[in-house]
N, C-alpha and C positions, 0 to 999 in steps of 0.2 A: 504494500500500500504506500501512497505518497508520504513524504517526510513529515507532513503536518500531523500524521498519526503517531501516537506514542505507544510504547510498550516497555515492560520492564527490561527486556533484553536490549532494546535500543538505547535505553537510558543508563545502562551499567557504566560506561565510561564517564558519564557526567556525575553519577552517584559517587564513583570512586574519587573523582576530582574534588568534590565537596568533602568527602571523608578525609582526604589528605589535607585539605585546607583547615579542617576542624582539629586536626591533631595538635595537641599542646594547648588548646584554647579551653576556656571555662566550660564546665558541664552545666546542667540545669536547663532553664527555659531560654529558647532562642526565638527572636522575632523574625517572622517570615512574611514578606509581601512580594509576590511575583505574579504578574498577570498572565504570563505564558504558562500553560499547563505542563509542558514538558520540563521547563526549568524549575517550576514549582515542585513537581513530583520528585525530581532528582534531589533537590535540596531537602525535601521532607524525608525521603528515605535515608539520606545520609545522616540526618539528625537522629532518626530512629535506630539506625544501625550502629551509632556511636553512643547510644544510651541517653540521648537528649530528648526533650519534648519541644513541640513547635507552638508558638503563640501566633495566631493568625490575625493580622490586622485587617479590618474591614475595608480600608481604603488607604491610599498613600498620601493623604493630606498631611502637611507638615505638623499640624496640631495633633493629629491622631498618632503619628509616629513618635513625636516628642513625648506624648503622654505615656506611650507604651515602653519606650526605651528605658525609662527609669524603673520599670518593673521586671526587666528581663536580665539575663546574664550575658547576652550577646545578640548580635543581629546578623542575619544572612544578607550579604550585599556584595555586589561586584560579580565578576566572572572568574572562577578558579582556574588555575593552570592544571593541565592533565597530571594525573598521579604519576610520579616518577619512580616510585619504588613499591615493592609488594606491601600491601596493607594487612594489618591484623584482621582476623576473622570478625564478622559482625557480632555484636553482643547478643546474647539470648534475651528475648523480650519477656518481661514479666507481665502477665495478663492484667494484673492490678496496677501496673505502673501508669503514670500519666502519659497520654499520647499527644493530645492537643489541648490548647486553651483558646477559647473563643470569647468574644465580647458582644454583649447586646446593649441596647440603649438603656434598659432598665425602666421600671415604672416611674422613676423620678427624673429620667433623662440623663442621669449619671451612669456611665458605662458600667455594666456588671460582668464580672468574670465567671466563666463556666468551663471547668476542666473536664475532659473526657478521658477515661481509661481505655486501654486496649480491649479490655473485656466488654465494656459498654459498646464499643464500635463493633466488636466481633459478634455480639448478641444480635445487634440490628442487622448486620450483614447476613447472618444465618437466616433471619426472618425474611429478608428480601429474596434470598436465594430460594427459599421454599415457595414463596408467592409467585415470583417471576424468574424462573431459571434462565440463566444466560449460558448458552452452549456455543454455537458458532455465530456469535454476535460481535458487533462493534458498537461502541457507545459514543454518541455525539451529545455534548452538553452546551446549552446556550446560557448557562447560569454560572456566576462567579464561584470558583472553588475556594475563595477566601471566606465563604460562609458555609454553614453546616450542610445544607441541602446539596449545593453544588459540589462541595468537598466529598461528601459521602457517596452520592449517586453518580457523579461525573468522574471522580478520581478513584476512590477506594474500591467501589464495586468492580469496575473492569480490572483494576490492578490485582485484586485478590483472585480473580478468575483467569488471569493471563490473557485478557482480551485487549485488542487495540482500542484506544480512545482518543478523542479529538475535541477541542474546544477553542482552539486558537483564534479562528475567524468565523465561528458558526453563529455569532449573535444575529447577523442579518440573514434574511431569507435566501438570497441567491447563493452565498457561500455554503449555507446549511444544505441547500438542495444539491450542491456539488459534492459535499461530503456523503450524502445519502447515495449518490450515484457511484462514488468510489467504493463504498461498502458493498453495494450490490455487485459491482464488477469483481470484487474479491470473494464473491459467493458467501457473503455474511449477511445475516439479519441485523437489524439496527434497533437499539434502544435510544430513543430521543429524550434527553433530560431537559425540560423546558419549564416555563412559568406562565402565569396569566399575561404578563407584560408582552411576551413574545407570541403566545398563541392567539391572543385577541387581535393581533395585527398580521396574521398570516395572510399573505396576498393570494388571490385566486388566479392570477395570470400565469403562475408556475404550474407545470404538469407534475404535481406531487405523486400521482399514481405511477409515474414512470419508474420511481425508485422509492416506494413507501417504507416508512419505518414499520416494525412489527409491533411496537409498543411505545406509548408516550406517557411519561410521568410529568406531573405538574405539581408545584408546591409554592409556598410563600404567602398565598392568599387564596380565597375561594375563586374558582373559575366560573364566570357567568354561564348559565345553562346554554344560552344561545351560542356562546363561543365554543363550548364543549361539543355541541351538536355540529357546528360548522367545521370544527377541526376534524372530527371523526369522518365527516363527509369528504373533506378535501384529502386527508391523509390515508383514509381507509384503514385506520388502526384505532384500537381502543385508547381512550385518554383516561388515565388513572390519576386522581388527585390524592395527595398525601397531606394529612393534617398533623402538625406537630410544632416543635419549637427547638431553639438551640438548647434550652434547659432540659427538655423532656426527651428529645429525640422524636422519632415517629410515634404517633398515637393511633391514627386510624386512616382508612382509605375509603374511597368510593369511586364508582364510575357513574357520573351524574346522568348520563343518558339512560341509565337503567334504574336510577333512584337517587334521592337526595340524602338518604340516611348514611351516616358514617359507620363503618364496620371496624371495630378495634383490631389492631394488628395482633398477630399470634403472640401470646404471652402477656398482652396488655389487658388489665382488668379495669373497668370503669364503673362508676356509680354517681348518683346525683345526691348532693347534700345541700339543703337549703337553696335549691335551684342551680347550684354550681357543679361543674364537673370535677371529680376527683379520680385519681388513677393510681394503679400500681403497675410497674413496668420493669422488665430486665434491662431497659436502656437508661434508667435513672441511676444517679450516684449510689454507691454501696450502702450509705446510711438509709436509703429508702427501700432496701431489699428485705428489711426485717418484717416479720408478720404484723399485720394490722397497722402498718405505717402507710399512709396515703398522701400523695402529692396533690395539693389543691390548685386548681386552675381558676382564673378569673373569667372563664367562659360560661355563660348561662346555657343550660342544656335541657332537653327533654329526652329521657331514656325511653327507648322502644324495644320491642322484642328482637329486632335485627341489629340494634346498635344505639345510636343517639342522633338527635338533631341539634345543631348549633343555633342558638338564639341571640348571639351577640355578646359583647363584653359587658361585665357587670360593673367595671370600675370607671366607666365614662359618665360620671354624674357631675353636673355643674349647677350653679345657682343663677337664675335669671330673674331680676327684679325681686330678689329675696326668696324665690321659689326654687326648690330642688327639681331638676328635670334630668332624665336620662337621655343623653344624646343618642344612644342606641335605639331607644324607643321611637324617637323622631324618625330616625333612618328606617326603622322597620315599618312605620306607618306610611312613609313615602314610597317604600318599595312595593306596597300593595297596589299602587297605581300601575296600569298596564304598560304605559310608555316608559316607566322608570326601570332601568337595569340595575342601578346601584345608587346609594346615597351615603354621604359622609358629612356629619355635622362638625362644626369647628367653633370652639370657644375663642373668639377673637380678642378677648380682654380689652374691649373698647369701652370708652367712658359711658356709653349708653347701655352697656351690659348685655346687648343682644347678640345672638349667635348667628353664624353664617352656615350655609349648607351648599355642598357641591352635589349636583345631580347628574348622573350619567344616563344618557339617552341615545337611541339610534340616531344616526346622522340626519335622516329624513324627518325626525321629530324635533330637532333643535330649532329654536327661534332665531331667525336671521334679521328681524327688523324690530324696532322699538315696540310697536303695538303688539306683535306676536309674543314678545318676551313678557310684557305687562299682563297679557291675558293668561299666559301659562302660569305666572306667579300667582295670579288671582285664583285660578282653579286649584292649584296646590294648597294655597292658603285656606281655601274653603274646605278642602278635604281634611286638613289638619284641625280646623276649628271644631269639627265634630268629635275630635279625640283629645284635644289639648286646650289648655287655657290660652287665650289670645296672646298674652304677654310673653309666653315662652316659644311661640312660633318663630322660626328664623326670619330675620329681617333682611339679610344679605344673601342673594341667590346667585349661583354660578352654574351654568348648564354646559356640560362637556360631553365629549364622546367617551372618554375614559377618565376615571379618577386617577390622578398622578400616582405612580408607584415607582420604586427604585428597581435596581437590577434584580433584587431578590423578591420582587412583587409585593413588598411591604408598602404601606402608605408612605409616600414621600412627603414628610411633613413640611419640608422647606418649600417644595413646589405647591403644596396645598395652600400654604400661607401666601405664596406668590399670586395665587388666583385673586386674592383680595388686596393686593398691594396698591391698586389704584385708589382705594379709600383714603390713603394717606399721601398720595402723590398725584396731583391733578394734571401732570404733564405726560403721563404714560397711557398707552392703550391697555385695556384690560387683557391680560394674558390668560388664555383658556386651554393651554396645553400645546404640545407639538408632536410631530411624528418624523421619523427618519428611516428611509429605506437604504441609505448608504452614508458613508462618512462625508460625502460632498454635497448632499442634498438635505434640506430640512423644510418641513411645512410647519408654520407657527400660526396657531389659531388665535385671533384677536377680536375684541369687541370694543366699540367706541363708547366710553362712558359719557352719560349725559352731562356730567359736571366737568368735562375736559376743559381746562383753562383756555386752550387755543380756539375754542368756539366763540369766545367773547368778541363781539364786533365783527364776526365773519360768518354770516351776515345777519343783520337784525331781522328777526321774524323767520329766517330760513337758514339756520346754522349749518356750516359745512366745515369739514376738516381741511385746512390749507395743504396744498401739495407739498410745500417745503417740510411740513411736519411728517408726512408719509415717508419722505426721503430720509429724514432724521431718524425715524423709527427703524427703517430698513438698515441703516448703517449701524445703529446701536445693537440691533439683534444679530447682525452679521459679526460684530466684534465679540459678542458673548457666545455665539454659536460655534464658531470655528476657532480652534486653538491656533495661536500665532498666524493669523491670516495675512500678516504683512501690513505695511503702512498704507493708509488710504490716500489715494492721489486723485481725488475728484470723482464726480458723478457725470455720466454721459448717457445718451440715448433715452432721455426722459420722455415719457408719454403719459398724459393724464386723460383717460378715456371716459370715466364715469365719476360722478360726484360721490363723496362719502359722507353719510349723515350720522348724527349721534344715535346710538342704539344699534348700529349696523354691525353685523358679524362678518369678518373677513378672514381669508387665508393668505398669509405672507409666505410666498415660496422663495427660498434662497438656494442658489446653485453656485458652488465654488469651482472656479477654474484656476489655471496656473497664474493668470495675471489679473483676475477680476472676480467679482461676485455679482451675479445677476439677480434681480429681484422682481417680483410681481405681486400685486394684490388682486385677489379674486373673491367673488361671492356668487351665489346662484344667479345674480343679475348679470354676471359677466366679468370682464376684466376692468379693473378700476385704474391701475397705474402700473408702469413698468420702468425699468432703468437698469443701469450697470454701474457698479462701484469699481473703479480701476485701482489696482494695487501696485505698489512699487515692485518692480522686477529687477533682476541683475542688469538687464539692458537699459532700464530707466536710469540706473545709477551710473552706468558706464561713462 
């Protein structure tokens, strides 16, 4: 198979190079962040074979790494030289020894540390092997291996079965389709490790049936039923969702096209106590293996004969005008509406004390004009009035195709807050999300706030967004979208075809080329504006 595919045998020289590099250095915990799965796996195995454990950083931001460096004994960095001399045999692994340390945001927002022993990982690997045997398979992962799900399903699972695995460039649909074709050419079935973030955006212009996966795993957040149905239709493979967490490991599974009930994984016991889920599991830390010791989740559940139904989080309670209200209950009430695919309430901590809500809807149901948006809010407000006191009903509404999630399909709280940034900045368009099918293209969904400061005096009785503001927004989004785009050297080929009014919803399309970034604004009414931002090139500087 092509070099983008990893295997233990291919990695052996790189593992030995790291083992040689580690000789004479501190034992204990070592910080590891490496986006390339082959380089990551080589360093990981070198740590394990020399009796060390790996601390996985969730990202490579300077603040994250600086915080973790003070808590570890060393850091894997650089590229080691090839091993020049015979190395001692790898150490024997103690099943109860620490294998990895992962960090989660924690309920207070302060990162919480979670160590996993080899025994915990082995127990869960055995469970997966019984449920979904991998024989002549290859594994493609679209999920970061710096987090527990991608690490476990995308790296450990194939590694322990001696199977080729790949994740280097599979995040986008076209490379992922190419990897599926390579696996088929090698006469291998394929396990696709994915998430709602990727599966909800699976394009239908690719012939997925030409080289379909045999099984799809999804985790990180619940997958919308419509997305599950669409993915199974396009890929011709079952889509299995996994429910769990960094702390607990896997808890349950479901195939949503066959039912919404979650079935506990083998060895996992569940019960309901005061409406909340409790569990016992071989994947939990050793102190939770004693009889009658249960791990308490903050997930509300309803136990059924086949498993359990998830009813939302119990710890999302806030006060609005002095009244306690469950944000999960508002979300649940909104989700009863036929056009609502998902809802997420946000305590914005504003002076008026009112909450915001993000509502995900199909594209053809979204409001694209001021009056349509007002009517949609009015109808949803009326629906909630029959269930909630008026004062606790959300005041700030954002309608999107998909609620922002990060690469692990967890709610991206930074981008969720960004949806409401226009409340405090009257100079920006309302950001409603974005989509990218390649590194050089981006679609950014915007809405014109009625309180945009640039509408003042332009024009009285018939406010319009000035063309220069559209250009300014395009440049600002280009700067933040493309890393190191180069120095901007003017705008050319400007055309303004249709006016832009307050309350209007637009798509800003950005395309990066070697010497420029082209942009266009579009809506169901047609094209509103186009242009090109020229960048400094080597020839320009010559």
